[in-house]
Steps between C-alpha positions, in 0.01 A plus 500: 500500500166346585326298232151550362372261766684677781779240511866587460671435166876472448511689169298788643720503811819512292358779284428698816856442623641614163295821525641580846864383488562480126870583522574229756644166381242227438697222328871419491630201307827409328642848542191679364280713723153635424312765692133458590411736214700292252366173639142622470556644151661185360226281649233731355654464155519120534136511611423699185655220294293239684179700459576553130501121461163468668602419857299635789322391815581138594743451210787275606860622448770233531848604617766255377791714615814516709549763769528848353317831479283359222326260737342758734429733206308230312322395818401860570375533140279195550359653818437828316270338242332303781664188362635208701878441498614137525855392580659234277811318622785568255605136534181376336526362147277316254186349651554673836518842338203432272300372797557815708408734213187303416400449863530873564311587177791733424415777254841665527846360562818683598810286455878538515677481166709203615175302525382575147542146368285362781225753429518438125450128561175541694335829401275336238359281778390805697173592336425821691831683453446845350844654546848366581770741623871417491734651758854566372680342206642639178216366285129453562300231316218621278241349735618709797533866602824639639475606863633853455263553206212387723625735773496790252132470404251775586435482876167360608284751692435421863179314577294394800587155633376256759640353819369165374734502197716188511865391497589140407795347689588161352658258743686181408383228736634152561207335323318586181543808285551853640187675619418868530442653839258787439546812712289811464653841561294575809619183672861568399478837669347333804791254518753783470322702765563221747861444393656842462404648840662196663817551294502872575456434871788250493727749323421782740562275799849422367582870456411605853 
């Protein structure tokens, strides 16, 4: 669970959880449920797809998705290759979408099939894109990879990671263009450490 620098890393933590409670549910969305073993396996295969396209440490992975099991799987896959996931608001179109992808230096993009026309309109403006993955839909354009095909690739072997690996959280402010808040994994764990004991204490107080 600890990274190569001694800091905690989310992907390594989730792998450790999958090893211990693999049969327990990890993700439930739209009537589908995945165990920790399944969650880890699907993310490892998506990570294999990303690595096969040259992504690795510090590669940015944009998530232009609605809520669904694909979102945490793709995010986990980015963490596995030591990449940096970046959220993209599904309401963005045209210049806004192109701006986010260019600002993030996105090398991979996961998008919902209902957003395909928006992606098609801007992808040539995103110079660093190496792979584009479409979630859902009956047809996949020739410039994209189908999500389930990407999730069926050979799984990427586990690697050492760092607590200083990053996560980009884009926020839409009232002025200017959205900006990325950069969190490293070690600080995320630190924030959770302060939050969850307080929540647990509050819950136990209510049950006494």
